[in-house]
Biopython code that builds the backbone (N, CA, C, O; Angstrom):
import numpy as np
from Bio.PDB.StructureBuilder import StructureBuilder

atoms = [
    (1, "UNK", "N", (33.633, -51.018, -56.399)),
    (1, "UNK", "CA", (34.225, -50.927, -55.089)),
    (1, "UNK", "C", (34.341, -52.356, -54.471)),
    (1, "UNK", "O", (33.375, -53.117, -54.517)),
    (2, "UNK", "N", (35.502, -52.715, -53.902)),
    (2, "UNK", "CA", (35.664, -54.044, -53.319)),
    (2, "UNK", "C", (34.718, -54.262, -52.129)),
    (2, "UNK", "O", (34.368, -53.338, -51.394)),
    (3, "UNK", "N", (34.339, -55.490, -51.985)),
    (3, "UNK", "CA", (33.459, -55.852, -50.842)),
    (3, "UNK", "C", (34.316, -56.129, -49.612)),
    (3, "UNK", "O", (35.536, -56.268, -49.706)),
    (4, "UNK", "N", (33.649, -56.207, -48.446)),
    (4, "UNK", "CA", (34.342, -56.534, -47.214)),
    (4, "UNK", "C", (34.954, -57.945, -47.332)),
    (4, "UNK", "O", (36.021, -58.212, -46.779)),
    (5, "UNK", "N", (34.294, -58.804, -48.027)),
    (5, "UNK", "CA", (34.841, -60.161, -48.216)),
    (5, "UNK", "C", (36.160, -60.101, -48.983)),
    (5, "UNK", "O", (37.128, -60.772, -48.626)),
    (6, "UNK", "N", (36.184, -59.297, -50.026)),
    (6, "UNK", "CA", (37.378, -59.148, -50.845)),
    (6, "UNK", "C", (38.525, -58.490, -50.053)),
    (6, "UNK", "O", (39.686, -58.873, -50.196)),
    (7, "UNK", "N", (38.188, -57.516, -49.233)),
    (7, "UNK", "CA", (39.215, -56.794, -48.466)),
    (7, "UNK", "C", (39.687, -57.539, -47.213)),
    (7, "UNK", "O", (40.881, -57.538, -46.912)),
    (8, "UNK", "N", (38.783, -58.164, -46.494)),
    (8, "UNK", "CA", (39.079, -58.677, -45.170)),
    (8, "UNK", "C", (38.901, -60.177, -45.020)),
    (8, "UNK", "O", (39.293, -60.747, -44.002)),
    (9, "UNK", "N", (38.323, -60.816, -46.008)),
    (9, "UNK", "CA", (38.119, -62.289, -45.955)),
    (9, "UNK", "C", (36.912, -62.705, -45.244)),
    (9, "UNK", "O", (36.724, -63.902, -45.028)),
    (10, "UNK", "N", (36.032, -61.765, -44.840)),
    (10, "UNK", "CA", (34.735, -62.076, -44.222)),
    (10, "UNK", "C", (33.826, -60.875, -44.469)),
    (10, "UNK", "O", (34.254, -59.884, -45.060)),
    (11, "UNK", "N", (32.604, -60.958, -44.029)),
    (11, "UNK", "CA", (31.598, -59.926, -44.333)),
    (11, "UNK", "C", (31.593, -58.762, -43.330)),
    (11, "UNK", "O", (30.882, -57.778, -43.535)),
    (12, "UNK", "N", (32.347, -58.861, -42.292)),
    (12, "UNK", "CA", (32.316, -57.795, -41.283)),
    (12, "UNK", "C", (33.225, -56.650, -41.696)),
    (12, "UNK", "O", (34.316, -56.860, -42.227)),
    (13, "UNK", "N", (32.767, -55.471, -41.449)),
    (13, "UNK", "CA", (33.558, -54.231, -41.705)),
    (13, "UNK", "C", (34.119, -53.789, -40.344)),
    (13, "UNK", "O", (33.491, -53.996, -39.306)),
    (14, "UNK", "N", (35.331, -53.168, -40.367)),
    (14, "UNK", "CA", (35.881, -52.677, -39.105)),
    (14, "UNK", "C", (34.934, -51.586, -38.555)),
    (14, "UNK", "O", (34.319, -50.873, -39.349)),
    (15, "UNK", "N", (34.803, -51.440, -37.259)),
    (15, "UNK", "CA", (33.967, -50.368, -36.698)),
    (15, "UNK", "C", (34.509, -48.972, -37.105)),
    (15, "UNK", "O", (35.717, -48.795, -37.261)),
    (16, "UNK", "N", (33.658, -48.051, -37.263)),
    (16, "UNK", "CA", (34.105, -46.703, -37.625)),
    (16, "UNK", "C", (35.204, -46.202, -36.658)),
    (16, "UNK", "O", (35.099, -46.372, -35.444)),
    (17, "UNK", "N", (36.238, -45.596, -37.216)),
    (17, "UNK", "CA", (37.305, -45.079, -36.415)),
    (17, "UNK", "C", (38.437, -46.106, -36.160)),
    (17, "UNK", "O", (39.462, -45.747, -35.581)),
    (18, "UNK", "N", (38.265, -47.365, -36.581)),
    (18, "UNK", "CA", (39.315, -48.352, -36.350)),
    (18, "UNK", "C", (40.454, -48.045, -37.343)),
    (18, "UNK", "O", (40.252, -47.908, -38.549)),
    (19, "UNK", "N", (41.643, -47.947, -36.767)),
    (19, "UNK", "CA", (42.840, -47.661, -37.573)),
    (19, "UNK", "C", (43.491, -49.044, -37.819)),
    (19, "UNK", "O", (44.107, -49.623, -36.923)),
    (20, "UNK", "N", (43.338, -49.545, -39.038)),
    (20, "UNK", "CA", (43.866, -50.858, -39.366)),
    (20, "UNK", "C", (45.388, -50.815, -39.509)),
    (20, "UNK", "O", (46.024, -51.866, -39.589)),
    (21, "UNK", "N", (45.986, -49.617, -39.542)),
    (21, "UNK", "CA", (47.415, -49.482, -39.560)),
    (21, "UNK", "C", (48.012, -49.633, -38.149)),
    (21, "UNK", "O", (49.227, -49.764, -38.007)),
    (22, "UNK", "N", (47.187, -49.617, -37.134)),
    (22, "UNK", "CA", (47.607, -49.813, -35.755)),
    (22, "UNK", "C", (47.444, -51.287, -35.397)),
    (22, "UNK", "O", (46.327, -51.803, -35.409)),
    (23, "UNK", "N", (48.544, -51.972, -35.079)),
    (23, "UNK", "CA", (48.522, -53.381, -34.874)),
    (23, "UNK", "C", (47.501, -53.788, -33.746)),
    (23, "UNK", "O", (46.758, -54.756, -33.908)),
    (24, "UNK", "N", (47.481, -53.060, -32.647)),
    (24, "UNK", "CA", (46.599, -53.428, -31.558)),
    (24, "UNK", "C", (45.114, -53.252, -31.950)),
    (24, "UNK", "O", (44.275, -54.082, -31.599)),
    (25, "UNK", "N", (44.808, -52.197, -32.657)),
    (25, "UNK", "CA", (43.405, -52.038, -33.110)),
    (25, "UNK", "C", (43.027, -53.072, -34.132)),
    (25, "UNK", "O", (41.914, -53.596, -34.100)),
    (26, "UNK", "N", (43.935, -53.380, -35.048)),
    (26, "UNK", "CA", (43.676, -54.393, -36.090)),
    (26, "UNK", "C", (43.475, -55.781, -35.427)),
    (26, "UNK", "O", (42.545, -56.507, -35.778)),
    (27, "UNK", "N", (44.342, -56.131, -34.483)),
    (27, "UNK", "CA", (44.209, -57.437, -33.794)),
    (27, "UNK", "C", (42.964, -57.510, -32.958)),
    (27, "UNK", "O", (42.317, -58.555, -32.883)),
    (28, "UNK", "N", (42.609, -56.361, -32.300)),
    (28, "UNK", "CA", (41.396, -56.318, -31.521)),
    (28, "UNK", "C", (40.169, -56.522, -32.369)),
    (28, "UNK", "O", (39.235, -57.217, -31.968)),
    (29, "UNK", "N", (40.166, -55.925, -33.529)),
    (29, "UNK", "CA", (39.027, -56.087, -34.435)),
    (29, "UNK", "C", (38.903, -57.552, -34.914)),
    (29, "UNK", "O", (37.817, -58.132, -34.939)),
    (30, "UNK", "N", (40.065, -58.120, -35.292)),
    (30, "UNK", "CA", (40.005, -59.503, -35.764)),
    (30, "UNK", "C", (39.606, -60.432, -34.628)),
    (30, "UNK", "O", (38.858, -61.387, -34.842)),
    (31, "UNK", "N", (40.099, -60.161, -33.413)),
    (31, "UNK", "CA", (39.689, -60.979, -32.277)),
    (31, "UNK", "C", (38.174, -60.904, -32.032)),
    (31, "UNK", "O", (37.552, -61.900, -31.662)),
    (32, "UNK", "N", (37.592, -59.732, -32.237)),
    (32, "UNK", "CA", (36.156, -59.544, -31.997)),
    (32, "UNK", "C", (35.382, -60.431, -33.002)),
    (32, "UNK", "O", (34.278, -60.880, -32.692)),
    (33, "UNK", "N", (35.936, -60.683, -34.178)),
    (33, "UNK", "CA", (35.255, -61.478, -35.183)),
    (33, "UNK", "C", (35.450, -62.950, -34.880)),
    (33, "UNK", "O", (34.495, -63.725, -34.945)),
    (34, "UNK", "N", (36.651, -63.343, -34.554)),
    (34, "UNK", "CA", (37.021, -64.754, -34.459)),
    (34, "UNK", "C", (36.856, -65.341, -33.028)),
    (34, "UNK", "O", (36.988, -66.554, -32.862)),
    (35, "UNK", "N", (36.578, -64.526, -32.012)),
    (35, "UNK", "CA", (36.604, -65.013, -30.629)),
    (35, "UNK", "C", (35.697, -66.173, -30.363)),
    (35, "UNK", "O", (35.990, -66.956, -29.459)),
    (36, "UNK", "N", (34.625, -66.342, -31.077)),
    (36, "UNK", "CA", (33.710, -67.472, -30.812)),
    (36, "UNK", "C", (34.011, -68.693, -31.660)),
    (36, "UNK", "O", (33.288, -69.688, -31.602)),
    (37, "UNK", "N", (35.084, -68.620, -32.454)),
    (37, "UNK", "CA", (35.450, -69.757, -33.268)),
    (37, "UNK", "C", (36.154, -70.812, -32.451)),
    (37, "UNK", "O", (36.879, -70.465, -31.519)),
    (38, "UNK", "N", (35.978, -72.077, -32.753)),
    (38, "UNK", "CA", (36.732, -73.133, -32.111)),
    (38, "UNK", "C", (38.166, -73.125, -32.700)),
    (38, "UNK", "O", (38.428, -72.539, -33.750)),
    (39, "UNK", "N", (39.042, -73.778, -31.998)),
    (39, "UNK", "CA", (40.422, -73.870, -32.504)),
    (39, "UNK", "C", (40.445, -74.512, -33.865)),
    (39, "UNK", "O", (41.180, -74.092, -34.758)),
    (40, "UNK", "N", (39.635, -75.532, -34.012)),
    (40, "UNK", "CA", (39.567, -76.225, -35.346)),
    (40, "UNK", "C", (39.147, -75.292, -36.445)),
    (40, "UNK", "O", (39.679, -75.354, -37.553)),
    (41, "UNK", "N", (38.152, -74.384, -36.142)),
    (41, "UNK", "CA", (37.714, -73.433, -37.180)),
    (41, "UNK", "C", (38.803, -72.459, -37.490)),
    (41, "UNK", "O", (39.025, -72.153, -38.662)),
    (42, "UNK", "N", (39.496, -71.955, -36.503)),
    (42, "UNK", "CA", (40.582, -71.014, -36.724)),
    (42, "UNK", "C", (41.693, -71.695, -37.521)),
    (42, "UNK", "O", (42.183, -71.137, -38.503)),
    (43, "UNK", "N", (42.081, -72.860, -37.116)),
    (43, "UNK", "CA", (43.128, -73.572, -37.836)),
    (43, "UNK", "C", (42.755, -73.871, -39.274)),
    (43, "UNK", "O", (43.621, -73.875, -40.149)),
    (44, "UNK", "N", (41.461, -74.124, -39.536)),
    (44, "UNK", "CA", (40.967, -74.387, -40.877)),
    (44, "UNK", "C", (41.105, -73.193, -41.789)),
    (44, "UNK", "O", (41.190, -73.338, -43.009)),
    (45, "UNK", "N", (41.129, -71.946, -41.168)),
    (45, "UNK", "CA", (41.268, -70.734, -41.944)),
    (45, "UNK", "C", (42.697, -70.466, -42.404)),
    (45, "UNK", "O", (42.912, -69.695, -43.339)),
    (46, "UNK", "N", (43.634, -71.070, -41.780)),
    (46, "UNK", "CA", (45.037, -70.782, -42.088)),
    (46, "UNK", "C", (45.430, -71.038, -43.529)),
    (46, "UNK", "O", (46.098, -70.177, -44.101)),
    (47, "UNK", "N", (45.085, -72.124, -44.154)),
    (47, "UNK", "CA", (45.437, -72.306, -45.526)),
    (47, "UNK", "C", (44.910, -71.160, -46.480)),
    (47, "UNK", "O", (45.613, -70.694, -47.377)),
    (48, "UNK", "N", (43.690, -70.764, -46.234)),
    (48, "UNK", "CA", (43.144, -69.664, -47.042)),
    (48, "UNK", "C", (43.940, -68.388, -46.882)),
    (48, "UNK", "O", (44.278, -67.728, -47.865)),
    (49, "UNK", "N", (44.237, -68.042, -45.644)),
    (49, "UNK", "CA", (45.028, -66.800, -45.428)),
    (49, "UNK", "C", (46.444, -66.950, -45.903)),
    (49, "UNK", "O", (47.033, -65.984, -46.388)),
    (50, "UNK", "N", (47.013, -68.131, -45.781)),
    (50, "UNK", "CA", (48.362, -68.358, -46.309)),
    (50, "UNK", "C", (48.383, -68.248, -47.859)),
    (50, "UNK", "O", (49.337, -67.723, -48.432)),
    (51, "UNK", "N", (47.345, -68.738, -48.507)),
    (51, "UNK", "CA", (47.226, -68.608, -49.976)),
    (51, "UNK", "C", (47.095, -67.163, -50.352)),
    (51, "UNK", "O", (47.699, -66.737, -51.337)),
    (52, "UNK", "N", (46.337, -66.390, -49.619)),
    (52, "UNK", "CA", (46.191, -64.956, -49.878)),
    (52, "UNK", "C", (47.505, -64.213, -49.717)),
    (52, "UNK", "O", (47.858, -63.365, -50.536)),
    (53, "UNK", "N", (48.235, -64.547, -48.639)),
    (53, "UNK", "CA", (49.530, -63.921, -48.439)),
    (53, "UNK", "C", (50.478, -64.271, -49.566)),
    (53, "UNK", "O", (51.195, -63.399, -50.057)),
    (54, "UNK", "N", (50.502, -65.534, -49.992)),
    (54, "UNK", "CA", (51.368, -65.970, -51.108)),
    (54, "UNK", "C", (51.024, -65.197, -52.384)),
    (54, "UNK", "O", (51.920, -64.762, -53.108)),
    (55, "UNK", "N", (49.749, -65.030, -52.654)),
    (55, "UNK", "CA", (49.356, -64.277, -53.855)),
    (55, "UNK", "C", (49.740, -62.822, -53.779)),
    (55, "UNK", "O", (50.142, -62.237, -54.785)),
    (56, "UNK", "N", (49.626, -62.225, -52.613)),
    (56, "UNK", "CA", (50.042, -60.875, -52.480)),
    (56, "UNK", "C", (51.543, -60.689, -52.658)),
    (56, "UNK", "O", (51.986, -59.714, -53.266)),
    (57, "UNK", "N", (52.334, -61.640, -52.119)),
    (57, "UNK", "CA", (53.796, -61.565, -52.289)),
    (57, "UNK", "C", (54.166, -61.779, -53.740)),
    (57, "UNK", "O", (55.077, -61.126, -54.249)),
    (58, "UNK", "N", (53.493, -62.660, -54.396)),
    (58, "UNK", "CA", (53.817, -62.945, -55.821)),
    (58, "UNK", "C", (53.468, -61.717, -56.666)),
    (58, "UNK", "O", (54.022, -61.577, -57.756)),
    (59, "UNK", "N", (52.599, -60.840, -56.233)),
    (59, "UNK", "CA", (52.237, -59.603, -56.969)),
    (59, "UNK", "C", (53.274, -58.517, -56.815)),
    (59, "UNK", "O", (53.228, -57.535, -57.556)),
    (60, "UNK", "N", (54.207, -58.641, -55.889)),
    (60, "UNK", "CA", (55.208, -57.646, -55.705)),
    (60, "UNK", "C", (56.219, -57.686, -56.882)),
    (60, "UNK", "O", (56.787, -58.740, -57.169)),
    (61, "UNK", "N", (56.435, -56.562, -57.546)),
    (61, "UNK", "CA", (57.391, -56.591, -58.707)),
    (61, "UNK", "C", (58.780, -57.023, -58.233)),
    (61, "UNK", "O", (59.289, -56.551, -57.216)),
    (62, "UNK", "N", (59.370, -57.930, -58.999)),
    (62, "UNK", "CA", (60.657, -58.506, -58.645)),
    (62, "UNK", "C", (61.734, -57.421, -58.474)),
    (62, "UNK", "O", (62.638, -57.592, -57.655)),
    (63, "UNK", "N", (61.661, -56.326, -59.213)),
    (63, "UNK", "CA", (62.682, -55.323, -59.164)),
    (63, "UNK", "C", (62.714, -54.554, -57.833)),
    (63, "UNK", "O", (63.715, -53.896, -57.548)),
    (64, "UNK", "N", (61.656, -54.613, -57.007)),
    (64, "UNK", "CA", (61.656, -53.925, -55.730)),
    (64, "UNK", "C", (62.123, -54.836, -54.581)),
    (64, "UNK", "O", (62.363, -54.349, -53.477)),
    (65, "UNK", "N", (62.253, -56.124, -54.819)),
    (65, "UNK", "CA", (62.644, -57.045, -53.732)),
    (65, "UNK", "C", (64.013, -56.770, -53.149)),
    (65, "UNK", "O", (64.198, -57.014, -51.956)),
    (66, "UNK", "N", (65.008, -56.271, -53.914)),
    (66, "UNK", "CA", (66.312, -55.971, -53.276)),
    (66, "UNK", "C", (66.374, -54.625, -52.571)),
    (66, "UNK", "O", (67.364, -54.351, -51.893)),
    (67, "UNK", "N", (65.377, -53.785, -52.696)),
    (67, "UNK", "CA", (65.377, -52.489, -52.022)),
    (67, "UNK", "C", (65.356, -52.661, -50.519)),
    (67, "UNK", "O", (64.717, -53.586, -50.017)),
    (68, "UNK", "N", (66.044, -51.788, -49.781)),
    (68, "UNK", "CA", (66.133, -51.996, -48.322)),
    (68, "UNK", "C", (65.048, -51.198, -47.592)),
    (68, "UNK", "O", (64.710, -50.077, -47.974)),
    (69, "UNK", "N", (64.522, -51.803, -46.542)),
    (69, "UNK", "CA", (63.504, -51.230, -45.712)),
    (69, "UNK", "C", (63.845, -51.369, -44.250)),
    (69, "UNK", "O", (64.680, -52.196, -43.882)),
    (70, "UNK", "N", (63.218, -50.578, -43.416)),
    (70, "UNK", "CA", (63.320, -50.704, -41.986)),
    (70, "UNK", "C", (61.905, -50.716, -41.387)),
    (70, "UNK", "O", (60.929, -50.443, -42.086)),
    (71, "UNK", "N", (61.806, -51.025, -40.122)),
    (71, "UNK", "CA", (60.507, -51.103, -39.516)),
    (71, "UNK", "C", (60.107, -49.814, -38.789)),
    (71, "UNK", "O", (60.968, -49.078, -38.307)),
    (72, "UNK", "N", (58.826, -49.550, -38.713)),
    (72, "UNK", "CA", (58.321, -48.383, -37.978)),
    (72, "UNK", "C", (58.332, -48.633, -36.471)),
    (72, "UNK", "O", (59.046, -49.521, -36.006)),
    (73, "UNK", "N", (57.601, -47.911, -35.743)),
    (73, "UNK", "CA", (57.659, -47.907, -34.296)),
    (73, "UNK", "C", (57.366, -49.273, -33.664)),
    (73, "UNK", "O", (57.968, -49.627, -32.651)),
    (74, "UNK", "N", (56.448, -50.037, -34.256)),
    (74, "UNK", "CA", (56.069, -51.274, -33.583)),
    (74, "UNK", "C", (56.656, -52.540, -34.199)),
    (74, "UNK", "O", (56.194, -53.642, -33.904)),
    (75, "UNK", "N", (57.669, -52.393, -35.051)),
    (75, "UNK", "CA", (58.363, -53.547, -35.649)),
    (75, "UNK", "C", (57.409, -54.559, -36.318)),
    (75, "UNK", "O", (57.639, -55.768, -36.322)),
    (76, "UNK", "N", (56.344, -54.002, -36.873)),
    (76, "UNK", "CA", (55.391, -54.859, -37.623)),
    (76, "UNK", "C", (55.484, -54.618, -39.102)),
    (76, "UNK", "O", (55.664, -53.485, -39.549)),
    (77, "UNK", "N", (55.360, -55.688, -39.866)),
    (77, "UNK", "CA", (55.544, -55.581, -41.331)),
    (77, "UNK", "C", (54.644, -54.515, -41.964)),
    (77, "UNK", "O", (55.001, -53.933, -42.988)),
    (78, "UNK", "N", (53.508, -54.263, -41.376)),
    (78, "UNK", "CA", (52.616, -53.219, -41.945)),
    (78, "UNK", "C", (53.225, -51.820, -41.767)),
    (78, "UNK", "O", (52.718, -50.849, -42.330)),
    (79, "UNK", "N", (54.259, -51.719, -41.022)),
    (79, "UNK", "CA", (54.883, -50.421, -40.722)),
    (79, "UNK", "C", (56.265, -50.255, -41.327)),
    (79, "UNK", "O", (57.041, -49.421, -40.860)),
    (80, "UNK", "N", (56.591, -51.028, -42.352)),
    (80, "UNK", "CA", (57.887, -50.898, -42.951)),
    (80, "UNK", "C", (57.923, -49.616, -43.822)),
    (80, "UNK", "O", (56.906, -49.168, -44.352)),
    (81, "UNK", "N", (59.125, -49.061, -43.940)),
    (81, "UNK", "CA", (59.341, -47.868, -44.804)),
    (81, "UNK", "C", (60.747, -47.986, -45.411)),
    (81, "UNK", "O", (61.587, -48.722, -44.892)),
    (82, "UNK", "N", (60.994, -47.283, -46.476)),
    (82, "UNK", "CA", (62.385, -47.313, -46.990)),
    (82, "UNK", "C", (63.379, -46.876, -45.944)),
    (82, "UNK", "O", (63.165, -45.905, -45.218)),
    (83, "UNK", "N", (64.483, -47.620, -45.880)),
    (83, "UNK", "CA", (65.523, -47.308, -44.894)),
    (83, "UNK", "C", (66.367, -46.108, -45.329)),
    (83, "UNK", "O", (66.694, -45.940, -46.504)),
    (84, "UNK", "N", (66.702, -45.291, -44.348)),
    (84, "UNK", "CA", (67.649, -44.193, -44.561)),
    (84, "UNK", "C", (69.071, -44.748, -44.334)),
    (84, "UNK", "O", (69.283, -45.780, -43.697)),
    (85, "UNK", "N", (69.996, -44.015, -44.883)),
    (85, "UNK", "CA", (71.440, -44.415, -44.765)),
    (85, "UNK", "C", (71.764, -44.554, -43.263)),
    (85, "UNK", "O", (71.461, -43.667, -42.465)),
    (86, "UNK", "N", (72.380, -45.673, -42.908)),
    (86, "UNK", "CA", (72.796, -45.963, -41.539)),
    (86, "UNK", "C", (71.808, -46.604, -40.644)),
    (86, "UNK", "O", (72.166, -47.019, -39.542)),
    (87, "UNK", "N", (70.551, -46.712, -41.061)),
    (87, "UNK", "CA", (69.548, -47.420, -40.266)),
    (87, "UNK", "C", (69.643, -48.899, -40.437)),
    (87, "UNK", "O", (70.082, -49.367, -41.487)),
    (88, "UNK", "N", (69.244, -49.665, -39.433)),
    (88, "UNK", "CA", (69.172, -51.152, -39.645)),
    (88, "UNK", "C", (68.181, -51.386, -40.807)),
    (88, "UNK", "O", (67.109, -50.785, -40.871)),
    (89, "UNK", "N", (68.574, -52.253, -41.683)),
    (89, "UNK", "CA", (67.690, -52.472, -42.871)),
    (89, "UNK", "C", (67.820, -53.903, -43.366)),
    (89, "UNK", "O", (68.778, -54.617, -43.070)),
    (90, "UNK", "N", (66.809, -54.282, -44.134)),
    (90, "UNK", "CA", (66.759, -55.578, -44.722)),
    (90, "UNK", "C", (66.134, -55.396, -46.138)),
    (90, "UNK", "O", (65.389, -54.443, -46.368)),
    (91, "UNK", "N", (66.433, -56.278, -47.036)),
    (91, "UNK", "CA", (65.807, -56.203, -48.328)),
    (91, "UNK", "C", (64.333, -56.568, -48.173)),
    (91, "UNK", "O", (63.959, -57.362, -47.310)),
    (92, "UNK", "N", (63.516, -55.975, -49.021)),
    (92, "UNK", "CA", (62.099, -56.250, -49.004)),
    (92, "UNK", "C", (61.883, -57.764, -49.213)),
    (92, "UNK", "O", (61.019, -58.364, -48.573)),
    (93, "UNK", "N", (62.659, -58.361, -50.097)),
    (93, "UNK", "CA", (62.549, -59.810, -50.321)),
    (93, "UNK", "C", (62.765, -60.614, -49.083)),
    (93, "UNK", "O", (62.022, -61.560, -48.821)),
    (94, "UNK", "N", (63.790, -60.256, -48.291)),
    (94, "UNK", "CA", (64.077, -61.027, -47.066)),
    (94, "UNK", "C", (62.984, -60.800, -46.013)),
    (94, "UNK", "O", (62.625, -61.738, -45.300)),
    (95, "UNK", "N", (62.449, -59.578, -45.899)),
    (95, "UNK", "CA", (61.386, -59.300, -44.973)),
    (95, "UNK", "C", (60.155, -60.155, -45.331)),
    (95, "UNK", "O", (59.587, -60.823, -44.467)),
    (96, "UNK", "N", (59.755, -60.127, -46.598)),
    (96, "UNK", "CA", (58.580, -60.900, -47.019)),
    (96, "UNK", "C", (58.845, -62.406, -46.830)),
    (96, "UNK", "O", (57.947, -63.120, -46.383)),
    (97, "UNK", "N", (60.000, -62.892, -47.141)),
    (97, "UNK", "CA", (60.279, -64.310, -46.984)),
    (97, "UNK", "C", (60.203, -64.714, -45.501)),
    (97, "UNK", "O", (59.652, -65.764, -45.174)),
    (98, "UNK", "N", (60.751, -63.888, -44.615)),
    (98, "UNK", "CA", (60.681, -64.185, -43.184)),
    (98, "UNK", "C", (59.221, -64.181, -42.716)),
    (98, "UNK", "O", (58.789, -65.084, -41.999)),
    (99, "UNK", "N", (58.488, -63.181, -43.119)),
    (99, "UNK", "CA", (57.107, -63.091, -42.708)),
    (99, "UNK", "C", (56.304, -64.307, -43.169)),
    (99, "UNK", "O", (55.576, -64.928, -42.395)),
    (100, "UNK", "N", (56.462, -64.625, -44.455)),
    (100, "UNK", "CA", (55.716, -65.733, -45.026)),
    (100, "UNK", "C", (56.119, -67.059, -44.403)),
    (100, "UNK", "O", (55.267, -67.904, -44.132)),
    (101, "UNK", "N", (57.439, -67.249, -44.170)),
    (101, "UNK", "CA", (57.909, -68.548, -43.661)),
    (101, "UNK", "C", (57.568, -68.722, -42.170)),
    (101, "UNK", "O", (57.320, -69.846, -41.734)),
    (102, "UNK", "N", (57.550, -67.629, -41.376)),
    (102, "UNK", "CA", (57.444, -67.793, -39.945)),
    (102, "UNK", "C", (56.102, -67.406, -39.376)),
    (102, "UNK", "O", (55.712, -67.911, -38.323)),
    (103, "UNK", "N", (55.374, -66.510, -40.053)),
    (103, "UNK", "CA", (54.168, -65.921, -39.479)),
    (103, "UNK", "C", (53.100, -66.947, -39.081)),
    (103, "UNK", "O", (52.674, -66.993, -37.927)),
    (104, "UNK", "N", (52.682, -67.752, -40.027)),
    (104, "UNK", "CA", (51.595, -68.711, -39.738)),
    (104, "UNK", "C", (52.023, -69.825, -38.807)),
    (104, "UNK", "O", (51.242, -70.269, -37.967)),
    (105, "UNK", "N", (53.271, -70.286, -38.950)),
    (105, "UNK", "CA", (53.781, -71.284, -38.042)),
    (105, "UNK", "C", (53.823, -70.785, -36.609)),
    (105, "UNK", "O", (53.479, -71.517, -35.680)),
    (106, "UNK", "N", (54.242, -69.546, -36.429)),
    (106, "UNK", "CA", (54.355, -68.965, -35.070)),
    (106, "UNK", "C", (52.964, -68.789, -34.466)),
    (106, "UNK", "O", (52.737, -69.150, -33.311)),
    (107, "UNK", "N", (52.041, -68.238, -35.240)),
    (107, "UNK", "CA", (50.683, -68.031, -34.679)),
    (107, "UNK", "C", (49.972, -69.367, -34.484)),
    (107, "UNK", "O", (49.214, -69.501, -33.524)),
    (108, "UNK", "N", (50.166, -70.297, -35.294)),
    (108, "UNK", "CA", (49.553, -71.623, -35.109)),
    (108, "UNK", "C", (50.052, -72.234, -33.766)),
    (108, "UNK", "O", (49.268, -72.765, -32.979)),
    (109, "UNK", "N", (51.368, -72.138, -33.542)),
    (109, "UNK", "CA", (51.899, -72.637, -32.282)),
    (109, "UNK", "C", (51.316, -71.866, -31.082)),
    (109, "UNK", "O", (50.994, -72.452, -30.049)),
    (110, "UNK", "N", (51.191, -70.547, -31.246)),
    (110, "UNK", "CA", (50.576, -69.724, -30.183)),
    (110, "UNK", "C", (49.117, -70.134, -29.886)),
    (110, "UNK", "O", (48.695, -70.225, -28.733)),
    (111, "UNK", "N", (48.375, -70.375, -30.971)),
    (111, "UNK", "CA", (47.003, -70.829, -30.765)),
    (111, "UNK", "C", (46.901, -72.141, -30.069)),
    (111, "UNK", "O", (46.113, -72.290, -29.135)),
    (112, "UNK", "N", (47.684, -73.110, -30.500)),
    (112, "UNK", "CA", (47.680, -74.433, -29.870)),
    (112, "UNK", "C", (48.059, -74.321, -28.373)),
    (112, "UNK", "O", (47.441, -74.976, -27.534)),
    (113, "UNK", "N", (49.060, -73.504, -28.042)),
    (113, "UNK", "CA", (49.484, -73.290, -26.681)),
    (113, "UNK", "C", (48.375, -72.659, -25.834)),
    (113, "UNK", "O", (48.086, -73.109, -24.726)),
    (114, "UNK", "N", (47.757, -71.598, -26.389)),
    (114, "UNK", "CA", (46.675, -70.958, -25.643)),
    (114, "UNK", "C", (45.501, -71.905, -25.456)),
    (114, "UNK", "O", (44.868, -71.897, -24.400)),
    (115, "UNK", "N", (45.207, -72.692, -26.425)),
    (115, "UNK", "CA", (44.111, -73.662, -26.340)),
    (115, "UNK", "C", (44.423, -74.691, -25.242)),
    (115, "UNK", "O", (43.552, -75.052, -24.451)),
    (116, "UNK", "N", (45.675, -75.152, -25.210)),
    (116, "UNK", "CA", (46.065, -76.186, -24.251)),
    (116, "UNK", "C", (46.018, -75.605, -22.841)),
    (116, "UNK", "O", (45.743, -76.348, -21.899)),
    (117, "UNK", "N", (46.268, -74.346, -22.659)),
    (117, "UNK", "CA", (46.236, -73.701, -21.378)),
    (117, "UNK", "C", (44.866, -73.177, -20.982)),
    (117, "UNK", "O", (44.717, -72.576, -19.918)),
    (118, "UNK", "N", (43.871, -73.396, -21.817)),
    (118, "UNK", "CA", (42.495, -73.020, -21.521)),
    (118, "UNK", "C", (42.260, -71.544, -21.712)),
    (118, "UNK", "O", (41.351, -70.982, -21.102)),
    (119, "UNK", "N", (43.049, -70.907, -22.538)),
    (119, "UNK", "CA", (42.892, -69.454, -22.724)),
    (119, "UNK", "C", (41.988, -69.116, -23.915)),
    (119, "UNK", "O", (41.627, -67.955, -24.109)),
    (120, "UNK", "N", (41.637, -70.088, -24.680)),
    (120, "UNK", "CA", (40.769, -69.865, -25.859)),
    (120, "UNK", "C", (39.283, -70.205, -25.497)),
    (120, "UNK", "O", (39.029, -71.173, -24.780)),
    (121, "UNK", "N", (38.366, -69.439, -25.977)),
    (121, "UNK", "CA", (36.969, -69.769, -25.831)),
    (121, "UNK", "C", (36.594, -70.898, -26.739)),
    (121, "UNK", "O", (37.229, -71.091, -27.776)),
    (122, "UNK", "N", (35.599, -71.640, -26.391)),
    (122, "UNK", "CA", (35.111, -72.742, -27.257)),
    (122, "UNK", "C", (33.815, -72.265, -27.878)),
    (122, "UNK", "O", (33.010, -71.609, -27.217)),
    (123, "UNK", "N", (33.608, -72.591, -29.143)),
    (123, "UNK", "CA", (32.373, -72.310, -29.807)),
    (123, "UNK", "C", (31.347, -73.375, -29.456)),
    (123, "UNK", "O", (31.664, -74.562, -29.382)),
    (124, "UNK", "N", (30.127, -72.939, -29.245)),
    (124, "UNK", "CA", (29.053, -73.907, -28.955)),
    (124, "UNK", "C", (28.453, -74.481, -30.147)),
    (124, "UNK", "O", (27.543, -75.304, -30.045)),
]
sb = StructureBuilder()
sb.init_structure("model")
sb.init_model(0)
sb.init_chain("A")
sb.init_seg("    ")
for serial, (resi, resn, name, xyz) in enumerate(atoms, 1):
    if name == "N":
        sb.init_residue(resn, " ", resi, " ")
    sb.init_atom(name, np.array(xyz, "f"), 0.0, 1.0, " ", f" {name:<3s}", serial, name[0])
structure = sb.get_structure()
């Protein structure tokens, strides 16, 4: 059985009843873990997470990359599903490329902005 470290990148397990498929619950759980980290500590984690994302994308079989998908209710990548005829859709390859290319850059900019505006806690 995989460890919490292998599944989540740290030793904390989600609280019972946490739905990791729900973006708000997942982000709330991550925030509860990382809220006492300094900006420098959070930024230092980015390469590790980016490497894990890259490895996961590389594990996707090449033959499924052209298949078309659409987003679930919250327009989050965790909620994609095969597109039905006539729905807005994108190839899985383009969705993954967009996510990988933009995700960490966007969140890093958000973190720096929140830090500059005094919205982030500082670790002691």
